[in-house]
C-alpha positions as CSV (number, residue, x, y, z in Angstrom):
1,M,155.1,164.3,34.8
2,E,156.1,163.6,31.3
3,V,156.9,160.5,30.7
4,T,160.2,161.0,29.4
5,K,161.5,163.3,32.2
6,A,159.9,160.7,34.7
7,L,162.2,158.2,33.2
8,A,165.3,160.3,32.8
9,A,164.8,161.1,36.6
10,L,164.1,157.6,37.5
11,Q,167.2,155.6,35.8
12,P,169.8,156.7,37.8
13,L,168.0,155.4,41.0
14,Y,167.4,152.4,39.9
15,G,168.1,149.8,42.5
16,K,168.3,152.7,45.1
17,D,166.9,152.9,48.7
18,N,165.2,155.5,50.2
19,V,163.5,157.2,47.0
20,E,160.1,158.6,47.3
21,I,157.5,159.4,44.4
22,V,154.4,161.5,44.8
23,T,151.2,160.8,42.7
24,E,148.5,163.0,41.4
25,T,146.3,162.0,44.2
26,G,148.7,162.8,47.0
27,A,150.0,159.4,47.8
28,R,153.5,159.2,48.6
29,V,155.3,155.6,48.1
30,R,158.9,155.5,49.6
31,G,161.3,152.5,48.8
32,V,163.5,150.6,46.3
33,V,163.0,151.1,42.7
34,R,162.9,147.4,41.3
35,S,161.5,147.8,37.7
36,L,161.6,150.4,34.9
37,K,159.0,149.6,32.4
38,Q,159.3,152.1,29.2
39,T,157.4,151.0,26.3
40,Q,155.9,147.9,25.5
41,A,153.1,147.2,23.1
42,L,149.7,147.7,24.7
43,T,150.9,148.9,28.0
44,R,151.9,152.0,29.9
45,P,154.9,153.2,31.4
46,S,155.7,152.2,35.0
47,V,157.5,151.9,37.7
48,K,157.7,149.3,40.7
49,I,158.5,150.1,44.2
50,E,159.4,147.9,46.6
51,R,158.5,149.3,50.1
52,P,160.2,148.0,53.4
53,D,157.5,146.2,54.3
54,G,157.8,144.0,51.1
55,E,155.2,145.4,49.3
56,V,155.6,146.3,45.6
57,V,153.7,149.3,44.4
58,K,153.2,150.1,40.7
59,I,153.0,153.5,39.6
60,H,152.3,155.0,36.2
61,F,154.8,157.7,34.8
62,S,151.7,159.8,34.0
63,A,150.4,159.9,37.7
64,I,153.9,160.9,39.1
65,T,154.1,164.7,40.3
66,E,157.5,164.3,42.1
67,I,160.2,162.2,42.7
68,I,162.1,162.8,45.8
69,D,165.9,161.2,46.4
70,H,166.2,161.0,50.1
71,N,170.1,159.5,49.6
72,R,171.3,163.2,49.0
């Protein structure tokens, strides 16, 4: 997914629970959006999701294929 599209889709979901992200490899991560890193020197834009078990998973925007908001 393009970085600007992923950022636009994730910004309103920041801090919300029950958000699912599907990656290029087919992995699915569901939880709370905790951090959005957009553009910092020498880093790739990424999002951090906190799963219900407390584990924090970092996903690069370029690896995201789908963002699902289960709160609707």
